[in-house]
ChimeraX commands (.cxc) that place a marker at each C-alpha (Angstrom):
marker #1 position 120.60,96.58,88.54 radius 0.5
marker #1 position 117.36,96.52,90.51 radius 0.5
marker #1 position 114.08,96.67,88.61 radius 0.5
marker #1 position 111.24,99.05,89.55 radius 0.5
marker #1 position 107.65,98.89,88.31 radius 0.5
marker #1 position 105.46,102.02,88.20 radius 0.5
marker #1 position 101.75,101.31,87.70 radius 0.5
marker #1 position 99.51,103.90,86.00 radius 0.5
marker #1 position 95.75,103.63,85.35 radius 0.5
marker #1 position 94.99,107.30,84.63 radius 0.5
marker #1 position 96.89,110.46,83.58 radius 0.5
marker #1 position 97.03,111.95,87.10 radius 0.5
marker #1 position 98.80,108.82,88.28 radius 0.5
marker #1 position 101.46,109.27,85.61 radius 0.5
marker #1 position 102.04,112.84,86.76 radius 0.5
marker #1 position 102.46,111.66,90.36 radius 0.5
marker #1 position 104.69,108.72,89.40 radius 0.5
marker #1 position 107.07,111.07,87.59 radius 0.5
marker #1 position 107.26,113.07,90.80 radius 0.5
marker #1 position 108.53,110.06,92.77 radius 0.5
marker #1 position 111.47,109.34,90.48 radius 0.5
marker #1 position 114.84,110.58,91.70 radius 0.5
marker #1 position 117.60,112.23,89.72 radius 0.5
marker #1 position 119.93,109.22,89.63 radius 0.5
marker #1 position 119.84,106.26,87.28 radius 0.5
marker #1 position 120.42,103.34,89.62 radius 0.5
marker #1 position 117.49,101.15,88.56 radius 0.5
marker #1 position 115.74,99.72,85.50 radius 0.5
marker #1 position 112.42,101.59,85.41 radius 0.5
marker #1 position 109.32,100.00,83.89 radius 0.5
marker #1 position 106.10,101.96,83.39 radius 0.5
marker #1 position 102.92,99.89,83.13 radius 0.5
marker #1 position 99.90,101.69,81.65 radius 0.5
marker #1 position 96.54,99.96,82.02 radius 0.5
marker #1 position 93.60,100.57,79.68 radius 0.5
marker #1 position 91.43,102.29,82.27 radius 0.5
marker #1 position 90.89,105.66,80.57 radius 0.5
marker #1 position 90.12,107.20,77.19 radius 0.5
marker #1 position 92.96,107.09,74.64 radius 0.5
marker #1 position 95.16,105.17,77.08 radius 0.5
marker #1 position 97.06,103.38,74.28 radius 0.5
marker #1 position 97.89,106.68,72.60 radius 0.5
marker #1 position 98.98,108.04,75.98 radius 0.5
marker #1 position 101.36,105.11,76.54 radius 0.5
marker #1 position 102.81,105.35,73.02 radius 0.5
marker #1 position 103.47,109.08,73.36 radius 0.5
marker #1 position 105.28,108.50,76.66 radius 0.5
marker #1 position 107.41,105.83,74.99 radius 0.5
marker #1 position 108.29,108.29,72.22 radius 0.5
marker #1 position 108.72,111.53,74.22 radius 0.5
marker #1 position 109.99,110.51,77.65 radius 0.5
marker #1 position 113.52,109.31,78.37 radius 0.5
marker #1 position 112.63,108.62,82.01 radius 0.5
marker #1 position 111.62,105.00,81.42 radius 0.5
marker #1 position 113.70,102.04,80.31 radius 0.5
marker #1 position 110.55,100.23,79.24 radius 0.5
marker #1 position 106.90,101.23,78.72 radius 0.5
marker #1 position 104.35,98.41,78.60 radius 0.5
marker #1 position 100.61,98.52,77.99 radius 0.5
marker #1 position 97.87,96.22,79.29 radius 0.5
marker #1 position 94.48,96.37,77.61 radius 0.5
marker #1 position 92.72,93.99,80.03 radius 0.5
marker #1 position 93.03,92.73,83.58 radius 0.5
marker #1 position 94.65,89.41,82.65 radius 0.5
marker #1 position 97.38,91.20,80.68 radius 0.5
marker #1 position 97.77,93.65,83.56 radius 0.5
marker #1 position 98.50,90.84,86.04 radius 0.5
marker #1 position 100.74,89.11,83.51 radius 0.5
marker #1 position 102.83,92.25,82.94 radius 0.5
marker #1 position 103.26,92.75,86.69 radius 0.5
marker #1 position 104.64,89.22,87.05 radius 0.5
marker #1 position 106.72,89.50,83.86 radius 0.5
marker #1 position 108.38,92.72,85.05 radius 0.5
marker #1 position 110.19,90.84,87.84 radius 0.5
marker #1 position 110.54,94.12,89.71 radius 0.5
marker #1 position 111.82,94.22,93.27 radius 0.5
marker #1 position 110.01,97.51,93.97 radius 0.5
marker #1 position 106.47,98.51,92.95 radius 0.5
marker #1 position 104.75,101.90,93.01 radius 0.5
marker #1 position 100.96,101.66,93.14 radius 0.5
marker #1 position 98.07,104.06,93.76 radius 0.5
marker #1 position 96.03,101.72,95.95 radius 0.5
marker #1 position 96.95,98.83,98.24 radius 0.5
marker #1 position 93.49,97.21,98.34 radius 0.5
marker #1 position 94.23,94.65,95.61 radius 0.5
marker #1 position 94.15,91.03,96.78 radius 0.5
marker #1 position 96.37,90.06,93.83 radius 0.5
marker #1 position 99.03,92.64,94.68 radius 0.5
marker #1 position 98.87,91.70,98.35 radius 0.5
marker #1 position 99.51,88.00,97.63 radius 0.5
marker #1 position 102.10,88.76,94.96 radius 0.5
marker #1 position 104.01,91.17,97.21 radius 0.5
marker #1 position 103.89,88.97,100.30 radius 0.5
marker #1 position 104.82,85.68,98.61 radius 0.5
marker #1 position 107.65,87.19,96.54 radius 0.5
marker #1 position 108.77,89.69,99.20 radius 0.5
marker #1 position 108.41,92.80,97.11 radius 0.5
marker #1 position 109.02,96.36,98.29 radius 0.5
marker #1 position 105.82,98.33,97.65 radius 0.5
marker #1 position 104.99,102.03,97.95 radius 0.5
marker #1 position 101.60,103.65,97.55 radius 0.5
marker #1 position 101.62,107.09,95.99 radius 0.5
marker #1 position 98.94,109.71,96.60 radius 0.5
marker #1 position 96.34,110.04,93.87 radius 0.5
marker #1 position 93.87,112.28,95.65 radius 0.5
marker #1 position 92.43,113.03,99.06 radius 0.5
marker #1 position 91.42,109.38,99.47 radius 0.5
marker #1 position 94.84,108.59,100.95 radius 0.5
marker #1 position 93.97,110.92,103.86 radius 0.5
marker #1 position 90.65,109.17,104.61 radius 0.5
marker #1 position 90.50,107.04,107.74 radius 0.5
marker #1 position 88.38,104.11,106.52 radius 0.5
marker #1 position 87.90,104.53,102.77 radius 0.5
marker #1 position 88.55,100.85,101.95 radius 0.5
marker #1 position 86.32,99.49,104.71 radius 0.5
marker #1 position 83.49,101.85,103.75 radius 0.5
marker #1 position 83.60,100.94,100.05 radius 0.5
marker #1 position 83.27,97.13,100.22 radius 0.5
marker #1 position 81.01,94.56,101.89 radius 0.5
marker #1 position 81.86,92.90,105.20 radius 0.5
marker #1 position 82.73,89.52,103.66 radius 0.5
marker #1 position 85.28,91.05,101.29 radius 0.5
marker #1 position 86.71,93.21,104.04 radius 0.5
marker #1 position 87.30,90.11,106.22 radius 0.5
marker #1 position 89.25,88.57,103.34 radius 0.5
marker #1 position 91.25,91.78,102.99 radius 0.5
marker #1 position 92.08,91.69,106.70 radius 0.5
marker #1 position 93.47,88.17,106.31 radius 0.5
marker #1 position 95.76,89.54,103.57 radius 0.5
marker #1 position 96.91,92.39,105.77 radius 0.5
marker #1 position 94.98,95.04,103.83 radius 0.5
marker #1 position 93.89,97.80,106.17 radius 0.5
marker #1 position 90.81,99.99,106.51 radius 0.5
marker #1 position 92.42,102.77,104.52 radius 0.5
marker #1 position 94.77,103.37,101.60 radius 0.5
marker #1 position 98.43,103.18,102.52 radius 0.5
marker #1 position 98.13,100.96,105.57 radius 0.5
marker #1 position 98.48,97.43,104.20 radius 0.5
marker #1 position 100.90,95.21,106.13 radius 0.5
marker #1 position 102.96,94.47,103.00 radius 0.5
marker #1 position 103.71,98.15,102.24 radius 0.5
marker #1 position 107.04,99.87,102.77 radius 0.5
marker #1 position 105.45,103.33,102.89 radius 0.5
marker #1 position 103.60,106.14,101.12 radius 0.5
marker #1 position 104.36,109.16,98.93 radius 0.5
marker #1 position 102.18,112.15,99.82 radius 0.5
marker #1 position 102.01,115.85,98.95 radius 0.5
marker #1 position 101.06,116.84,102.48 radius 0.5
marker #1 position 103.36,114.79,104.75 radius 0.5
marker #1 position 102.80,116.96,107.83 radius 0.5
marker #1 position 99.04,116.63,107.53 radius 0.5
marker #1 position 99.43,112.88,107.02 radius 0.5
marker #1 position 101.42,112.65,110.27 radius 0.5
marker #1 position 98.77,114.66,112.10 radius 0.5
marker #1 position 95.96,112.42,110.87 radius 0.5
marker #1 position 97.85,109.16,111.46 radius 0.5
marker #1 position 100.31,109.80,114.32 radius 0.5
marker #1 position 100.83,106.07,114.94 radius 0.5
marker #1 position 101.82,105.27,111.36 radius 0.5
marker #1 position 105.06,103.27,111.47 radius 0.5
marker #1 position 105.92,102.98,107.79 radius 0.5
marker #1 position 107.86,105.48,105.67 radius 0.5
marker #1 position 106.17,108.79,104.84 radius 0.5
marker #1 position 107.90,110.24,101.80 radius 0.5
marker #1 position 107.22,113.65,100.25 radius 0.5
marker #1 position 107.13,113.92,96.46 radius 0.5
marker #1 position 110.18,115.55,94.88 radius 0.5
marker #1 position 108.24,118.73,94.09 radius 0.5
marker #1 position 105.08,120.30,95.42 radius 0.5
marker #1 position 102.02,119.61,93.30 radius 0.5
marker #1 position 101.89,123.07,91.71 radius 0.5
marker #1 position 105.66,123.19,91.09 radius 0.5
marker #1 position 105.50,119.86,89.29 radius 0.5
marker #1 position 102.43,120.97,87.33 radius 0.5
marker #1 position 104.11,124.16,86.12 radius 0.5
marker #1 position 107.30,122.30,85.19 radius 0.5
marker #1 position 105.48,119.55,83.30 radius 0.5
marker #1 position 102.52,121.34,81.72 radius 0.5
marker #1 position 104.04,121.33,78.20 radius 0.5
marker #1 position 104.77,117.60,78.37 radius 0.5
marker #1 position 101.35,116.78,79.84 radius 0.5
marker #1 position 99.67,118.85,77.15 radius 0.5
marker #1 position 101.58,116.97,74.44 radius 0.5
marker #1 position 100.45,113.64,75.93 radius 0.5
marker #1 position 96.78,114.70,75.85 radius 0.5
marker #1 position 94.29,114.02,73.07 radius 0.5
marker #1 position 91.26,116.00,71.90 radius 0.5
marker #1 position 92.31,119.44,73.18 radius 0.5
marker #1 position 92.76,121.39,69.93 radius 0.5
marker #1 position 89.70,123.51,70.77 radius 0.5
marker #1 position 91.45,124.94,73.84 radius 0.5
marker #1 position 93.48,127.36,71.72 radius 0.5
marker #1 position 90.28,129.20,70.72 radius 0.5
marker #1 position 88.88,129.60,74.23 radius 0.5
marker #1 position 90.22,132.92,75.46 radius 0.5
marker #1 position 88.86,135.65,77.71 radius 0.5
marker #1 position 85.49,133.96,78.20 radius 0.5
marker #1 position 83.26,132.95,81.10 radius 0.5
marker #1 position 83.20,129.19,81.48 radius 0.5
marker #1 position 81.09,126.80,83.55 radius 0.5
marker #1 position 82.85,123.45,83.90 radius 0.5
marker #1 position 81.37,120.30,85.46 radius 0.5
marker #1 position 83.88,117.67,86.64 radius 0.5
marker #1 position 82.04,114.38,87.12 radius 0.5
marker #1 position 82.91,111.62,89.57 radius 0.5
marker #1 position 82.64,107.96,88.50 radius 0.5
marker #1 position 78.91,108.74,88.20 radius 0.5
marker #1 position 77.13,111.56,86.39 radius 0.5
marker #1 position 74.76,113.54,88.61 radius 0.5
marker #1 position 71.23,114.26,87.32 radius 0.5
marker #1 position 70.99,117.10,89.84 radius 0.5
marker #1 position 74.09,118.78,88.43 radius 0.5
marker #1 position 72.97,118.27,84.82 radius 0.5
marker #1 position 69.70,120.01,85.72 radius 0.5
marker #1 position 71.72,122.82,87.32 radius 0.5
marker #1 position 73.80,123.21,84.15 radius 0.5
marker #1 position 70.63,123.52,82.07 radius 0.5
marker #1 position 69.34,126.28,84.32 radius 0.5
marker #1 position 72.64,128.19,84.44 radius 0.5
marker #1 position 74.08,127.79,80.95 radius 0.5
marker #1 position 72.77,131.09,79.54 radius 0.5
marker #1 position 74.85,132.98,82.13 radius 0.5
marker #1 position 78.14,131.75,80.62 radius 0.5
marker #1 position 79.89,131.99,77.26 radius 0.5
marker #1 position 80.63,128.29,77.32 radius 0.5
marker #1 position 79.53,125.25,79.35 radius 0.5
marker #1 position 81.69,122.12,79.43 radius 0.5
marker #1 position 81.46,118.68,81.02 radius 0.5
marker #1 position 84.64,116.71,81.74 radius 0.5
marker #1 position 83.71,113.07,82.47 radius 0.5
marker #1 position 85.84,111.15,84.96 radius 0.5
marker #1 position 88.67,109.27,83.15 radius 0.5
marker #1 position 87.11,105.89,83.98 radius 0.5
marker #1 position 83.67,106.69,82.50 radius 0.5
marker #1 position 83.21,104.84,79.20 radius 0.5
marker #1 position 79.46,105.35,78.59 radius 0.5
marker #1 position 78.38,108.99,78.21 radius 0.5
marker #1 position 74.90,108.45,76.71 radius 0.5
marker #1 position 73.48,110.35,79.66 radius 0.5
marker #1 position 75.17,113.49,78.31 radius 0.5
marker #1 position 73.46,113.50,74.89 radius 0.5
marker #1 position 71.79,116.83,75.67 radius 0.5
marker #1 position 75.28,118.36,76.03 radius 0.5
marker #1 position 76.78,116.59,73.01 radius 0.5
marker #1 position 78.76,119.61,71.83 radius 0.5
marker #1 position 80.03,120.47,75.30 radius 0.5
marker #1 position 81.70,117.23,76.39 radius 0.5
marker #1 position 85.48,117.16,76.85 radius 0.5
marker #1 position 86.34,113.65,75.65 radius 0.5
marker #1 position 90.03,113.84,76.34 radius 0.5
marker #1 position 92.63,112.14,78.51 radius 0.5
marker #1 position 93.88,115.56,79.63 radius 0.5
marker #1 position 94.56,115.80,83.35 radius 0.5
marker #1 position 91.95,118.05,84.96 radius 0.5
marker #1 position 94.63,120.13,86.65 radius 0.5
marker #1 position 96.29,120.78,83.28 radius 0.5
marker #1 position 92.92,121.72,81.78 radius 0.5
marker #1 position 92.28,124.22,84.58 radius 0.5
marker #1 position 95.77,125.69,84.27 radius 0.5
marker #1 position 95.45,126.16,80.50 radius 0.5
marker #1 position 92.01,127.76,80.82 radius 0.5
marker #1 position 93.44,130.19,83.36 radius 0.5
marker #1 position 96.47,130.98,81.23 radius 0.5
marker #1 position 94.08,131.95,78.40 radius 0.5
marker #1 position 92.51,134.58,80.72 radius 0.5
marker #1 position 89.19,132.77,81.09 radius 0.5
marker #1 position 86.92,133.26,84.09 radius 0.5
marker #1 position 86.27,129.72,85.24 radius 0.5
marker #1 position 83.54,128.36,87.51 radius 0.5
marker #1 position 83.88,124.68,88.44 radius 0.5
marker #1 position 81.05,122.43,89.60 radius 0.5
marker #1 position 82.25,119.21,91.23 radius 0.5
marker #1 position 81.63,116.58,93.91 radius 0.5
marker #1 position 84.65,116.47,96.22 radius 0.5
marker #1 position 87.23,116.68,93.43 radius 0.5
marker #1 position 90.83,116.80,94.63 radius 0.5
marker #1 position 91.86,118.54,91.39 radius 0.5
marker #1 position 90.22,121.85,92.34 radius 0.5
marker #1 position 91.88,122.02,95.76 radius 0.5
marker #1 position 95.08,123.38,94.20 radius 0.5
marker #1 position 93.10,126.23,92.56 radius 0.5
marker #1 position 90.95,127.38,95.48 radius 0.5
marker #1 position 92.12,131.00,95.31 radius 0.5
marker #1 position 92.19,131.16,91.51 radius 0.5
marker #1 position 88.63,130.43,90.38 radius 0.5
marker #1 position 85.05,130.09,91.59 radius 0.5
marker #1 position 84.46,126.58,92.89 radius 0.5
marker #1 position 81.11,125.01,93.84 radius 0.5
marker #1 position 81.17,121.65,95.61 radius 0.5
marker #1 position 77.85,119.82,95.19 radius 0.5
marker #1 position 79.08,116.57,96.70 radius 0.5
marker #1 position 78.07,115.03,100.01 radius 0.5
marker #1 position 80.11,116.41,102.91 radius 0.5
marker #1 position 83.24,114.34,103.65 radius 0.5
marker #1 position 85.20,115.28,106.76 radius 0.5
marker #1 position 88.64,114.41,105.38 radius 0.5
marker #1 position 88.00,116.29,102.15 radius 0.5
marker #1 position 87.28,119.46,104.12 radius 0.5
marker #1 position 90.38,118.89,106.27 radius 0.5
marker #1 position 92.61,118.56,103.18 radius 0.5
marker #1 position 90.98,121.60,101.54 radius 0.5
marker #1 position 91.56,123.74,104.63 radius 0.5
marker #1 position 95.15,122.56,105.03 radius 0.5
marker #1 position 96.00,123.45,101.42 radius 0.5
marker #1 position 94.38,126.88,101.77 radius 0.5
marker #1 position 96.26,127.66,104.97 radius 0.5
marker #1 position 99.65,125.97,104.51 radius 0.5
marker #1 position 100.42,125.45,100.82 radius 0.5
marker #1 position 101.69,128.46,98.83 radius 0.5
marker #1 position 99.54,129.15,95.76 radius 0.5
marker link #1:1,2 radius 0.2
marker link #1:2,3 radius 0.2
marker link #1:3,4 radius 0.2
marker link #1:4,5 radius 0.2
marker link #1:5,6 radius 0.2
marker link #1:6,7 radius 0.2
marker link #1:7,8 radius 0.2
marker link #1:8,9 radius 0.2
marker link #1:9,10 radius 0.2
marker link #1:10,11 radius 0.2
marker link #1:11,12 radius 0.2
marker link #1:12,13 radius 0.2
marker link #1:13,14 radius 0.2
marker link #1:14,15 radius 0.2
marker link #1:15,16 radius 0.2
marker link #1:16,17 radius 0.2
marker link #1:17,18 radius 0.2
marker link #1:18,19 radius 0.2
marker link #1:19,20 radius 0.2
marker link #1:20,21 radius 0.2
marker link #1:21,22 radius 0.2
marker link #1:22,23 radius 0.2
marker link #1:23,24 radius 0.2
marker link #1:24,25 radius 0.2
marker link #1:25,26 radius 0.2
marker link #1:26,27 radius 0.2
marker link #1:27,28 radius 0.2
marker link #1:28,29 radius 0.2
marker link #1:29,30 radius 0.2
marker link #1:30,31 radius 0.2
marker link #1:31,32 radius 0.2
marker link #1:32,33 radius 0.2
marker link #1:33,34 radius 0.2
marker link #1:34,35 radius 0.2
marker link #1:35,36 radius 0.2
marker link #1:36,37 radius 0.2
marker link #1:37,38 radius 0.2
marker link #1:38,39 radius 0.2
marker link #1:39,40 radius 0.2
marker link #1:40,41 radius 0.2
marker link #1:41,42 radius 0.2
marker link #1:42,43 radius 0.2
marker link #1:43,44 radius 0.2
marker link #1:44,45 radius 0.2
marker link #1:45,46 radius 0.2
marker link #1:46,47 radius 0.2
marker link #1:47,48 radius 0.2
marker link #1:48,49 radius 0.2
marker link #1:49,50 radius 0.2
marker link #1:50,51 radius 0.2
marker link #1:51,52 radius 0.2
marker link #1:52,53 radius 0.2
marker link #1:53,54 radius 0.2
marker link #1:54,55 radius 0.2
marker link #1:55,56 radius 0.2
marker link #1:56,57 radius 0.2
marker link #1:57,58 radius 0.2
marker link #1:58,59 radius 0.2
marker link #1:59,60 radius 0.2
marker link #1:60,61 radius 0.2
marker link #1:61,62 radius 0.2
marker link #1:62,63 radius 0.2
marker link #1:63,64 radius 0.2
marker link #1:64,65 radius 0.2
marker link #1:65,66 radius 0.2
marker link #1:66,67 radius 0.2
marker link #1:67,68 radius 0.2
marker link #1:68,69 radius 0.2
marker link #1:69,70 radius 0.2
marker link #1:70,71 radius 0.2
marker link #1:71,72 radius 0.2
marker link #1:72,73 radius 0.2
marker link #1:73,74 radius 0.2
marker link #1:74,75 radius 0.2
marker link #1:75,76 radius 0.2
marker link #1:76,77 radius 0.2
marker link #1:77,78 radius 0.2
marker link #1:78,79 radius 0.2
marker link #1:79,80 radius 0.2
marker link #1:80,81 radius 0.2
marker link #1:81,82 radius 0.2
marker link #1:82,83 radius 0.2
marker link #1:83,84 radius 0.2
marker link #1:84,85 radius 0.2
marker link #1:85,86 radius 0.2
marker link #1:86,87 radius 0.2
marker link #1:87,88 radius 0.2
marker link #1:88,89 radius 0.2
marker link #1:89,90 radius 0.2
marker link #1:90,91 radius 0.2
marker link #1:91,92 radius 0.2
marker link #1:92,93 radius 0.2
marker link #1:93,94 radius 0.2
marker link #1:94,95 radius 0.2
marker link #1:95,96 radius 0.2
marker link #1:96,97 radius 0.2
marker link #1:97,98 radius 0.2
marker link #1:98,99 radius 0.2
marker link #1:99,100 radius 0.2
marker link #1:100,101 radius 0.2
marker link #1:101,102 radius 0.2
marker link #1:102,103 radius 0.2
marker link #1:103,104 radius 0.2
marker link #1:104,105 radius 0.2
marker link #1:105,106 radius 0.2
marker link #1:106,107 radius 0.2
marker link #1:107,108 radius 0.2
marker link #1:108,109 radius 0.2
marker link #1:109,110 radius 0.2
marker link #1:110,111 radius 0.2
marker link #1:111,112 radius 0.2
marker link #1:112,113 radius 0.2
marker link #1:113,114 radius 0.2
marker link #1:114,115 radius 0.2
marker link #1:115,116 radius 0.2
marker link #1:116,117 radius 0.2
marker link #1:117,118 radius 0.2
marker link #1:118,119 radius 0.2
marker link #1:119,120 radius 0.2
marker link #1:120,121 radius 0.2
marker link #1:121,122 radius 0.2
marker link #1:122,123 radius 0.2
marker link #1:123,124 radius 0.2
marker link #1:124,125 radius 0.2
marker link #1:125,126 radius 0.2
marker link #1:126,127 radius 0.2
marker link #1:127,128 radius 0.2
marker link #1:128,129 radius 0.2
marker link #1:129,130 radius 0.2
marker link #1:130,131 radius 0.2
marker link #1:131,132 radius 0.2
marker link #1:132,133 radius 0.2
marker link #1:133,134 radius 0.2
marker link #1:134,135 radius 0.2
marker link #1:135,136 radius 0.2
marker link #1:136,137 radius 0.2
marker link #1:137,138 radius 0.2
marker link #1:138,139 radius 0.2
marker link #1:139,140 radius 0.2
marker link #1:140,141 radius 0.2
marker link #1:141,142 radius 0.2
marker link #1:142,143 radius 0.2
marker link #1:143,144 radius 0.2
marker link #1:144,145 radius 0.2
marker link #1:145,146 radius 0.2
marker link #1:146,147 radius 0.2
marker link #1:147,148 radius 0.2
marker link #1:148,149 radius 0.2
marker link #1:149,150 radius 0.2
marker link #1:150,151 radius 0.2
marker link #1:151,152 radius 0.2
marker link #1:152,153 radius 0.2
marker link #1:153,154 radius 0.2
marker link #1:154,155 radius 0.2
marker link #1:155,156 radius 0.2
marker link #1:156,157 radius 0.2
marker link #1:157,158 radius 0.2
marker link #1:158,159 radius 0.2
marker link #1:159,160 radius 0.2
marker link #1:160,161 radius 0.2
marker link #1:161,162 radius 0.2
marker link #1:162,163 radius 0.2
marker link #1:163,164 radius 0.2
marker link #1:164,165 radius 0.2
marker link #1:165,166 radius 0.2
marker link #1:166,167 radius 0.2
marker link #1:167,168 radius 0.2
marker link #1:168,169 radius 0.2
marker link #1:169,170 radius 0.2
marker link #1:170,171 radius 0.2
marker link #1:171,172 radius 0.2
marker link #1:172,173 radius 0.2
marker link #1:173,174 radius 0.2
marker link #1:174,175 radius 0.2
marker link #1:175,176 radius 0.2
marker link #1:176,177 radius 0.2
marker link #1:177,178 radius 0.2
marker link #1:178,179 radius 0.2
marker link #1:179,180 radius 0.2
marker link #1:180,181 radius 0.2
marker link #1:181,182 radius 0.2
marker link #1:182,183 radius 0.2
marker link #1:183,184 radius 0.2
marker link #1:184,185 radius 0.2
marker link #1:185,186 radius 0.2
marker link #1:186,187 radius 0.2
marker link #1:187,188 radius 0.2
marker link #1:188,189 radius 0.2
marker link #1:189,190 radius 0.2
marker link #1:190,191 radius 0.2
marker link #1:191,192 radius 0.2
marker link #1:192,193 radius 0.2
marker link #1:193,194 radius 0.2
marker link #1:194,195 radius 0.2
marker link #1:195,196 radius 0.2
marker link #1:196,197 radius 0.2
marker link #1:197,198 radius 0.2
marker link #1:198,199 radius 0.2
marker link #1:199,200 radius 0.2
marker link #1:200,201 radius 0.2
marker link #1:201,202 radius 0.2
marker link #1:202,203 radius 0.2
marker link #1:203,204 radius 0.2
marker link #1:204,205 radius 0.2
marker link #1:205,206 radius 0.2
marker link #1:206,207 radius 0.2
marker link #1:207,208 radius 0.2
marker link #1:208,209 radius 0.2
marker link #1:209,210 radius 0.2
marker link #1:210,211 radius 0.2
marker link #1:211,212 radius 0.2
marker link #1:212,213 radius 0.2
marker link #1:213,214 radius 0.2
marker link #1:214,215 radius 0.2
marker link #1:215,216 radius 0.2
marker link #1:216,217 radius 0.2
marker link #1:217,218 radius 0.2
marker link #1:218,219 radius 0.2
marker link #1:219,220 radius 0.2
marker link #1:220,221 radius 0.2
marker link #1:221,222 radius 0.2
marker link #1:222,223 radius 0.2
marker link #1:223,224 radius 0.2
marker link #1:224,225 radius 0.2
marker link #1:225,226 radius 0.2
marker link #1:226,227 radius 0.2
marker link #1:227,228 radius 0.2
marker link #1:228,229 radius 0.2
marker link #1:229,230 radius 0.2
marker link #1:230,231 radius 0.2
marker link #1:231,232 radius 0.2
marker link #1:232,233 radius 0.2
marker link #1:233,234 radius 0.2
marker link #1:234,235 radius 0.2
marker link #1:235,236 radius 0.2
marker link #1:236,237 radius 0.2
marker link #1:237,238 radius 0.2
marker link #1:238,239 radius 0.2
marker link #1:239,240 radius 0.2
marker link #1:240,241 radius 0.2
marker link #1:241,242 radius 0.2
marker link #1:242,243 radius 0.2
marker link #1:243,244 radius 0.2
marker link #1:244,245 radius 0.2
marker link #1:245,246 radius 0.2
marker link #1:246,247 radius 0.2
marker link #1:247,248 radius 0.2
marker link #1:248,249 radius 0.2
marker link #1:249,250 radius 0.2
marker link #1:250,251 radius 0.2
marker link #1:251,252 radius 0.2
marker link #1:252,253 radius 0.2
marker link #1:253,254 radius 0.2
marker link #1:254,255 radius 0.2
marker link #1:255,256 radius 0.2
marker link #1:256,257 radius 0.2
marker link #1:257,258 radius 0.2
marker link #1:258,259 radius 0.2
marker link #1:259,260 radius 0.2
marker link #1:260,261 radius 0.2
marker link #1:261,262 radius 0.2
marker link #1:262,263 radius 0.2
marker link #1:263,264 radius 0.2
marker link #1:264,265 radius 0.2
marker link #1:265,266 radius 0.2
marker link #1:266,267 radius 0.2
marker link #1:267,268 radius 0.2
marker link #1:268,269 radius 0.2
marker link #1:269,270 radius 0.2
marker link #1:270,271 radius 0.2
marker link #1:271,272 radius 0.2
marker link #1:272,273 radius 0.2
marker link #1:273,274 radius 0.2
marker link #1:274,275 radius 0.2
marker link #1:275,276 radius 0.2
marker link #1:276,277 radius 0.2
marker link #1:277,278 radius 0.2
marker link #1:278,279 radius 0.2
marker link #1:279,280 radius 0.2
marker link #1:280,281 radius 0.2
marker link #1:281,282 radius 0.2
marker link #1:282,283 radius 0.2
marker link #1:283,284 radius 0.2
marker link #1:284,285 radius 0.2
marker link #1:285,286 radius 0.2
marker link #1:286,287 radius 0.2
marker link #1:287,288 radius 0.2
marker link #1:288,289 radius 0.2
marker link #1:289,290 radius 0.2
marker link #1:290,291 radius 0.2
marker link #1:291,292 radius 0.2
marker link #1:292,293 radius 0.2
marker link #1:293,294 radius 0.2
marker link #1:294,295 radius 0.2
marker link #1:295,296 radius 0.2
marker link #1:296,297 radius 0.2
marker link #1:297,298 radius 0.2
marker link #1:298,299 radius 0.2
marker link #1:299,300 radius 0.2
marker link #1:300,301 radius 0.2
marker link #1:301,302 radius 0.2
marker link #1:302,303 radius 0.2
marker link #1:303,304 radius 0.2
marker link #1:304,305 radius 0.2
marker link #1:305,306 radius 0.2
marker link #1:306,307 radius 0.2
marker link #1:307,308 radius 0.2
marker link #1:308,309 radius 0.2
marker link #1:309,310 radius 0.2
view
């Protein structure tokens, strides 16, 4: 039986990985959870206990263990969120692995996101390893899983690898899995008491914006509650001391949080900087993007508004 390795470094990735798995049972499935987000160990243990989807669930609490578990898995097929890893490139090329990248956010639709995020010396090394300018275009890849395959084809008409849709649309999968995803989340007991209120919610990126914090201070009296949801990869939140009682320190997926707030009849306003999470809720709540304009983000937002049923 072939072995497949599914790599997860944040809750959204787990949600998307589940959406790649077919109905049959023709492979030995290994889920690898890396300690890249709050309460990641608890998350992995709950999956091991509650999900029958995986034959094995392993946890890596540092980068060395992460690489070791990848090698130890001896998988013929890997599912990863990003193909810009030099280690994965060498590993996949030398051992002839089949590798798919799965969509994590709008970054997979950006034309040069890898090239724009690293220095020229590193990018030259990446080119030698067959890593492209953008996510999903490395030479060693078999293909990509995306939620918007037609848009992907429009943006990259010369793409020669496989373009696979997820099993379900994003919102279908969210509705079908919300109970499970809620049970996997920590620190959300307070949600049960938030009903029928006006809420201002700030979703941070990898960095916390002083400008947005100042905006929250000026606007907070207009709402019943103000919350800040730090990005899953943020470990240090000292900058948020002034909002100590308003910080959502939870591994809950943002999309699940938004869905639960809506189900409790709250009126939600979201402040963000080019968050993919809000794109699926554009017609359901007030959304204010305070991020720098990004062409591909606007293209994805428009496509979802015009072509994806709400």
